[in-house]
Structure formats: structure tokens, C-alpha cells
N, C-alpha and C positions, 0 to 999 in steps of 0.2 A: 471170544468169551463175552457173555452178556454183562453189562454194567449193573451191579446191584443197586437197587433203590432203597431197600430197607436192610440195614446192617444191625446185627444183634451181638452185643459184647457179652461174652461168657468168660468169667475169670478163671474157669477151670478148677475152681477150688470150693467155694462156699456151697453151691447146690450139687456138688459132684464128689470130689475126692475127700472132702471133709465129712460127708454125710454117711458114707457106706462103711460097714464093718470090714476090716481086712480078713482074709484076702479078697479084694474087690473083684467081682466078676466082669468079664468082658462086656456082657450085656448091660450091666449096671453103668459102666463107663460110657457106653454108646447112648445112654439116655440123654447125655448132653446134646446130642443131635436129635434124637427121637422126639423130644418134648417140643421141638419147633416145627416138625413136619406138618404140612397142611396149613401153615400160617403165611402171611405175606412176607416173612423174612426171606431174603435172597442170599445173604452171606452171614456166616458165623465167624465172628471175630474172636478167636480163641486164644486166651492169654497163656503165655509160656511161664507158668509158675509164678515165682516171686520177682522174676527179672534178673536178680542177682544170682539166684539158683533156679533151676527148672525142674519140671516133673516128667520129662521124657528122657529117652536114652541118648543123651548128648555125649559126644566124644571130646569136644573142645571146651565145653562149659563145665559147670558143676551141678550135680543133682542135689536137690533139696535135702538137707539133713545128712549128707554123706560125712560131714565133719563133726557130728554130734554123737556123744557116747551116752549121756544121760539127759533125759528130756524133762523140762519143767512145764511144757505146754502139750497137753494131751491131744488136741486137735491137730497141731502141726506134726506131732509124732504119727498120728493116724495117716496123714497125707503122705509122709515119707514111706511108711510101711505099704500103703496101697500102691504107690508108684513102683516101689521095689518089687512087690509081688507080681504086678502086671508085667513088668519088664522080664522078670525071671521066667514067667510063663510064656514068653514069646509074644506078648501083646504090648508093643510100644504104645503108650497112651496117645501121643500125638498122631501116630499113624492110624490108630483106631478111629480117631475123630475124623481124619481126612477121608478115610475109606468109607466110613458110614455116611458122612455128609454127601459125598459124591454119589453114593448109591441111592440116596434119597433126594437128589437134585439140589443140594445146597452148595454154595461156594465156601471156601475156607481161607481166611486170612489170619495166620498166626499174629498175635499181638505181643510186642516186647515192651515191658515197662522199662524204658530206657534209663531212667534216673530214679534213685531212691537213696535215702540216707543210710547210715550204719549205726548199729547199736553196739553194746559190749558183748564180747564172745560168750560169756556165760548166760546171756539173756536172749540175744538175737539168733535164734536157732534156724532162721531161714536164710542167713547171710552166707556169703561165699568166702573161701580162704583168700581169694584175690582181694576182696575188700578189707578183710582183717589185716592182711599183710602189706597193704599199700595205702595206709592212712596219709602218707605224704602226698598222695595224688588228689586229695580232697580240696574243696574250695576253701575251707577254713584252716588248711594246714599251716598257714603263716602265722596264725594266732592274732591277726589284726582285725577280726570281725566281731561284732556283737554276738555273744553266746546265743542270743535268740534269733539270729539270722536263720531263716527256714532252710537254706541250702548248705548249712555249715559242714555237715558230714557227707554231702553229695560229691560225686566225682567232678573234677574240673576238666572239661573237655579240651583245654589247651594242651594237655599232655597226650602225646601220641599213644602211650601205653593204654590209656583209657579208651581212646577211639578204636584201637586195634582189638581190645578185649570185647567190646560191644559188637564190632563188625564181624568178628569170627563166629559168634553165635548166630548172627543173622545169616551169614553166608552158608553155614552148615545146614540151617533149617531149609533154606532155599534149594540147596543141592541134594538134600536127603529125603525130603517129604513132598508128596504130590499136592502142593498148595496152589492157590489161585492168585495170591498176592501176599503182601506183608504190611502190617501196621506198626508204625512207630508211635508209641504212646508218649508224647512229649509233654503231656499236661498232668502227669502223675505227681511229680515234684519239679515244677518247671523252673529250675535254676541250674545253669550249666557252666557258669563262669564266675570268678570273683567279680564283685561289682566294678572294680577298677579295670577289668579286662573284657567287659561286655562288648565294647565297640570292636576291638580286634577279634573277639570271639565270633562275631557274626560271620566273618569270612571263613573261619575255621569250621563252623557248624555247617555252613552252606556247602563247603567242599566235601565234608563227611556225608551229608545227605545225598549229594550228587553221586558219591561212590556207592552208597546203598542203592540208589535208584538204578545205577548201571548193573549192579549185581542182580536186582530184581528182574530187569529186562533181559539180561543175558541168561538167566536160569530157566526160562521157559516162555513160549509165546503167549501173549495176552495177559501176562501177570502185571499187577498194578501195585504201586506204592501209595498207601494211605497214611496220612500223618494227622494225629490228633494234637490240637494246639489250643491255647487260650483263645477265646472268641474274639479278643481285641487284637487287631494287627499292631497297634502301638504298644500294647502290653507285651506282645511277642518280642518286639524290638528291644524292650527293656531287659530281656533275659538272654538276648543273643540269637533270636530266631528271626531271620530276615525273610518273611513270607513273600514279599513282593519280588525279591531277588530269586527265590525258588521258582516262582511263576515265570519270571523272565527267562530263566534257564530251562524251564520245562522239566524239572526234576521231581515233580509230585503230581500224582494222578487224582487224588482225592484229599481235600482239606476238610478236616472234621473239627468244627468250632465247638468249644465247650466252656460252660461256666459251672461253678460249684462242683468241681471234680472231686474234692476231698469229702465234703458232706453229702455229695450226690443228691442235691436238692433240685426238684423241678423248678424251672424258671421260665415263665411265659413271657417275660419282659426282654429277653435277649435280643440285641440288634445284630442280625447277621448280614445286614445290607452292605457294610464295608467289605466283607469277604466276597459276597456275591458280585459286587462291583469290581473287585480286584481280579477275579478270574475271567472277566469278559475278554474275549479275544484269545483265550487260551483253551487248551483241551482239558484243563483241570475242572473238577466238579467240587461243589460244596455240600457237605452233609451237616445237618444240625443235630447236636446231641440232645436227646430227649430223655430226661430222667423220670423216674416214677415215684421217688421218695418225697414226702412232704414233712413228716415229723412235727406236725402241729399238735396243739393240746387236744385236738379232736380226731386226727387222722395220722396213721403211719404212712400208708401208701396212697397215692393219688386215686381219686375216683375217675370213672370214665369221663365225666364232665370236665374234670381238670385236664385230663390228657387231651381231650378234644380242643380245649381252649389253647393250650400251648402249641399243639400240632398245627392247628389252623393258622395261628400267628406265624409259625415258621414257614409253612408253605406259601403264605401270602407275601413273604419277603423274597421269594424266588429261589429258594434252595433247591438242590437237585435230588436230595434224599434225606432220610432220617437215620440217625445212629442211636440205637436204644442201649444206653449205658446203665449198668447196674440194675436192670430189670430183674436180674436173678434174685433180687431181694424179695420177689413175690413167691419164690419157691416154697413148697410144692405148688405147681401151677394149677389153678382152679378155673372154672368156667369164666369168671370175671376177668382173668388174665387174658384169655383167648378172645373175649369180647372186645377188649381194648385193642388188641393187635389187629383185629379184623378190619377196622375202619381206617387205620393209619394212612394208607396210601391214597385216600379218597377225600380230599377237603370239600369237594362238592357235595358228597353225601353227608358229611358232618355239618355243613353250613346251617341247615335249619334244625339242628339238634341241640339239646341242652348243653351249656358250657358254664364252667366255673373258673374265672380268672382270679389269681391272687398274686400279690407282690411278695417276693421272698422276704423273710423276716427272721428274727431270732427263733430258735427252736428249743426243744427240750434237751437234746444232746449237744447242740451248738448254740449257746447264747449269743455268740458272735461268729456266724459261719465264715469260714475261710473263703476268700475269693481269689481269682487269678489276677496276675499283674494287669493293670489297665481296666479292671472291672470294679465298680463301686456298687454299694447297696444304698437304696433310699431309706430303708427301714431297718431298725427303729429310728425315729427322728424326734428330737426334743422339741417341745413347744414352749415358746416364750411369749409374753404378752405383746400383742400388736405386731408380731413378726410372723408373716405367713410362712408356712411350711408346705412345700410342693412335692408331690409324688407323681411320677409318670407311669402309665401302664398302657399296653397295647391291646386292642381288640380287633378281631377279624369279622365281627358280625355286621351285616348290612341291615340294621334294624328297620329303617324306613321301607326297604324293599319287602322284607318279610311281614311288616305290618300291613302293607297293601294287599298281601295275599291272605291275611287273616291268620297268620301262624304264630305271632308273638303272644305268649301267654303272660310272662311276667319279667320284670327287670328289677333286680335288687342290688343296691350298693351298700356294702357293709364296711364300717370303719370302727376299729377298736382303739379307744384312748385309755391309757393306763394312768393310774394315780390321779384320777379325776373324781370330783364329788358333784353332787347335785347343785352346788353353789357356783360352779364354774360356768362360764359362758363362752361358747365356741361358735364359729362361723364356718360353714362348709361351702365351697364353690367347686363346680366341675366345669372345666373348659370356659372359665371366666363368667360363669353364671351362678348366682346364689341358688343353693338348693333350698326350696321353701320348707318352712317348719311343718306345714300340713302334710308333707310327704315323709315325715320322720317318725320312727318308733325307736325309743331308747330301751335298752335291755340292761338292767342293773346286775352286774357281776362283781360288785366290790368285794364280796366275800363268797367263796365257794367251798363247800365242805368236801366236794369230790369233783372229778372231771373224768371224761372218757380215757385220757392218757396221763395228763399231769396238770397241776394247777399253775396258773400264770400270774396270780397276784390280783391286785385291785384294779378293776376296769369297768368300763361301760361300752357296750356296743351301740353305735349310732347307725340305724338301718334305714336307708332311704328307698322308697319305691317311687322313683321319678316318673313324671309324665313325659310325653313324647318331646316336649320342648326341651327337657333337661336330660334326655337320653345321652349316653356316651356315643361318640362317633366311631366310625371304622378307622383304624389306625391308632395314632398316638393320642392319648387323653391325659389331661393334667388335673389332679385333685389338689385343691388348696385348702389347708386347714389353718385357721387363725384363732389363737386364744385371745378372747376379748377381755375377759376378767377372770382372775385366779382367786380361788378360795383363800382368804387371808390367813387362815389358821393352819394351812398345810405347808410343810417344808419340802416334801418329796417332789422330785422333778416329774412334771406331767409330760407324757410323750405319746406319740402316735406309733402304734405297734403293728396293726393289721389293716390292709386294704384289700377288699374282695369284691368281685362283681359276678353276679349270677344272671344268666340269661336263660329263660325257659320258653320252650316252644310247644305248640300243639302239633299233633301228627297231621292234621288237616284243618281247613277252615271250620270254625265252630265245633271242633272236636273236643272230647273230654280229656281229662288228665288221669283217668282211672287206670290207664295201662301201666302206670308206674308201680312196681312191686311194693315199694315202701308205703304207698298210699292205700293198698288193699284193693279188692275187686271193685269194679265199676258199679255204682248204683245210680239209677236214673235221677234220684233226688239230689245227687251231687252235681248235676250238670249246670 
């Protein structure tokens, strides 16, 4: 079996079973495959419903909504009805996906959301009876944890009953459906043990994953086990996932490193190098999770320039492939979606093309985005007088090389400072060099009556167009911002909210930029 280079996560719900009116047609369900045909996607990572319940014809697990009599959630009710109708018509949803994918040349890896919390029976209509009836198996069952602990109502994997329930669903899927591998999504709610039991839990989890791996290998030739984890190896250890031991034992074929799993935010700053280094000398591969959501005050989904920036950063770190997570948020897929997909496997093609790097920050939906264990955010960052604040970001562009060929059109560094006034004095340094004032343009957005998506409050953009001496370098860059003088009449905390870098290229030496649709048709007078 060929090893997939580009994996696409489809949650089986949002752009599919939620969207279509019951009774859902076979051809409508097959659209989950058809929409990716002809793209660089090699493997469809297809989610098994909610994880606690599923949307296919299981005999050992529980079907979504089987225990609900009256529904308070219309969309979840629709998913239940569509699944039931397909099964009654003889069209098992998971088998439909497998058969259609193979007919169109795609591999299929079912994805299990291994861990998830539990709500109340009258509200959590996607939950299983196993979960409702076994609260004593939860991490917080002892009542000794902070009520805000994120894994409070998650299953504690120290219990054999928990591991058996999860394994039975995996084993059934492997033995019943023509799949090409299986994915354990361990980064959905990455808490598996009581904090006091993490150290002992690592051995328990390693043994369980070893059992899953054997089941995958014994179920059919060439099948692979892929595991999605927090991108930080140390962060994994903190929750009971001993990645290095898995590699030593050879019980994982693909490690999928991810940040911002919850808010699904694009992150061009991820450091995958520890994972890449860890798999050296093993048969395991590393795939980098690539999100497409931005949720800024200007954009919902990333532009192609943002996708290029993150993708080239990932390839430059030596990853073996990409994992496109939550790209289904672009549905229904338009030409711009397919344009982004087309370039992904080819960093050499993207190298001299426009890129837009940005550092993850607060968003409209997530003022403080949730991060995985071991992962920190640089932004937003408070500014205090005479105390430098540093933000690091990676770039993959070899600007000196492309300058020699006459291809570099423009380089723009944008920094947004919130709660600042015209009386404040700030200093900006990039890679230990002061950015000259003559390269700066300030944009006053202290007050905005409207915004493309949402208003962010009082701020100024500081936009630098640096010369070659001050260009960012390939690899890691450090921006340093120092508040030299604060407006004495203001009490609000001044802070650094946004850092963005745009690199723009020409199609050829001395070429024009009129090929860009947003700039309109080319006119000779614009050259």
C-alpha cells in the first residue's frame, strides 16, 4: 500500500450528515469522497461520529441518538435520522465511504475521537449509555480535582473497562470494513489519567496502544496506525502519552503533531523538529497538522498566501507529510479551496510565491485560544516601560536568493499595538537590529465604527517596509518591542496583539503585479 503524503480529516458530520435533508441519499453521502477527487489528497481520515457514539452500523458500540426520545438539538437530530435512514436502506455509511474512496483511488483511515467529556443526560444527546452509566470511571470521579480541570468528566484509562470499551469499537471497525489504516485522535481532549496517576498511566497507555497496533496489523496487510497527538513531546508526557517509548517499540506508523486542536487555528510557528528528530532511525513518519481557520477581525479562513507560509515552514522542518484538519470549514468547496490544495505537496513551487505569515493571537470566538499541554502562545503580550517583549516567528523564504533573481516585490512587517495613543513611544527591533523610523507607516485605528468581521478595540498598526539590511531571515526570527514612554493620562494596559509578515513576489524579473485579481487588469501605466 502506498504511504499517503497528504491526509484530509473529514469529521463525517458538518459538511455531510448535518447538511442534507433526511432521508439522505446514497449519492449525497458519497459526496464526502467525491469533493476531494482530483486533488493531491491521498488519504481520507473519516471520523466515526462523536467517538462516544457513532454514525455507522455498529454492533459493539452505540449509534448516535439511539437513547434519545425527544430532541432539543435539531441538527443532531438530523444526523441521527440520516444515519438511521441510510442503514435501513442497506447503505452502511462507513462502508459507503470506504467503497467510494477506493473506487476513486483514495485511501481510508477511520478516525476515533478517543477521549471526550460527558454532559447531562437531558442535554448531551450525542453521548452513549456507557458514559452515562459509568461516571465512576471518570478522571474526576474521586471529587478531589478543581471543577475547571479540562479532563474532569473524561474517562480514566487506568480502568480496564474503559480500555476494553474503546478497543472493542476499534477492533470491530478493522474486522468489518475495508479500511487502509486507523487513526487514534488523542488530541481532541488530551487528558487520560488523574494528574496523580499520569506517571503510572504512561505504561498503561503504551500497552493499550500496542494492542491497538497489533489489531491493525493483524486485520489486513499494509494497514497503518496513525496517532494524532499534541505537537509537544514533553506536553504528551504530561498527560500520559510516552511518544518516545511508542517509537522504541515500533507501535505507531504515523505521528500527527497538532496545535490548536480546539479552536482549529492556523499556526505557522509550530516547531515540529523534535518529532522529526525523534522518529529518525525508525519506520515511523511525521505529519504536520495544517489548519485553515484564522478567525481574525478581517478573515475567517486563511488566504492562499497564509496557507503557503505555514506549509512551507512545515516542509522546511523535514516532515513527511501534511494532515489537513478541519478544512471542512471551507464547505461548500469553491475554486479558492481547490487552488490552495493544488500547491500543498510542492514547497519548491510555493517558494517564490506570495506568503503571509502571522503569529497566533486572540480571536473573535476565542479571546484566549486553548492550547495543548506543552504549547504556549506569545501573543497577546503586555508591554511595560523599558521591558522588551519578544515574539518569535519562522519564515521559509530565502529573500537574498530571490532578490538576486529580481523576484522580490515587497516585504511588509505589520505589528498591532492595542490601547496605545499618539503620545506613547515605542522601539521595534528585528533580529537585534533597530527598525528605522523612515521605514514606518502608522495606521490609526483607535476607534472603528465597523470592521470586516468584528471590532477589536483601540489600536494602531505599525507597518514597516524594511530594506534588505533589515529583512527577516530564513528560519527563526525574533521581533522585540519596547515601550519607551507611556502616555501618563492612560490607565489601560498597553499590549502587543498582532505580528504579521507579508512577502510579495514577481512572476519574473521586472514583471508587473497586475496579474493579481484584486488589483484589477494590468495597465502599462502601472508598471
